[in-house]
C-alpha positions in Angstrom: -24.0 19.1 20.5 -27.4 21.0 20.4 -25.3 23.6 18.0 -24.8 21.0 15.6 -28.8 19.7 15.5 -30.3 23.2 15.2 -29.6 23.6 11.3 -30.6 20.2 10.6 -34.1 21.0 12.9 -34.4 24.1 10.7 -33.9 22.4 7.2 -36.4 19.8 8.5 -38.9 22.5 9.4 -38.5 24.1 6.2 -38.9 21.3 4.3 -42.1 20.1 6.1 -43.6 23.5 5.2 -42.4 22.9 1.8 -44.2 19.7 1.4 -47.6 20.8 2.8 -47.3 23.7 0.2 -47.0 21.3 -2.8 -49.6 19.1 -1.3 -52.2 21.8 -1.1 -51.0 22.9 -4.7 -51.6 19.3 -6.1 -55.1 19.1 -4.5 -55.9 22.1 -6.2 -54.4 20.6 -9.8 -56.6 17.5 -8.9 -59.4 19.6 -8.5 -59.0 21.6 -11.4 -58.3 18.8 -13.7 -61.2 16.7 -12.5 -63.2 20.0 -13.4 -61.5 20.2 -16.9 -62.2 16.7 -17.9 -66.2 17.1 -16.6 -66.0 20.3 -18.9 -64.4 18.3 -21.6 -66.9 15.4 -21.7 -69.8 17.9 -21.6 -68.6 19.5 -24.5 -68.1 16.1 -26.6 -71.7 15.2 -25.6 -72.9 18.5 -26.8 -71.0 17.8 -29.8 -72.1 14.4 -30.4 -75.9 15.7 -30.1 -75.7 18.6 -32.4 -75.0 16.2 -34.9 -71.9 17.1 -35.8 -70.3 14.0 -34.3 -66.7 15.1 -34.1 -65.4 12.9 -37.1 -62.1 13.4 -38.0 -62.4 12.0 -41.8 -62.9 15.8 -43.0 -60.8 18.7 -41.6 -62.2 22.4 -42.0 -58.8 22.9 -43.9 -59.8 20.0 -46.3 -63.4 21.4 -46.9 -64.0 23.7 -49.7 -66.1 26.8 -49.3 -69.4 26.7 -50.6 -68.9 29.3 -53.3 -66.9 27.0 -55.5 
């Protein structure tokens, strides 16, 4: 009976290690996402403070260059 359980125990050990590694990666991703959200918020605030307002009404492709 012990011979039948050994492969299952090995699979369980492998899967437990795999889940632990995935948890670690997910926590790293969550930290990076949090950091990127803070950075994006700061960039938006700087953009708003500089007077650009970040409006979507007129894109750079639609504006005419100053020499026209």
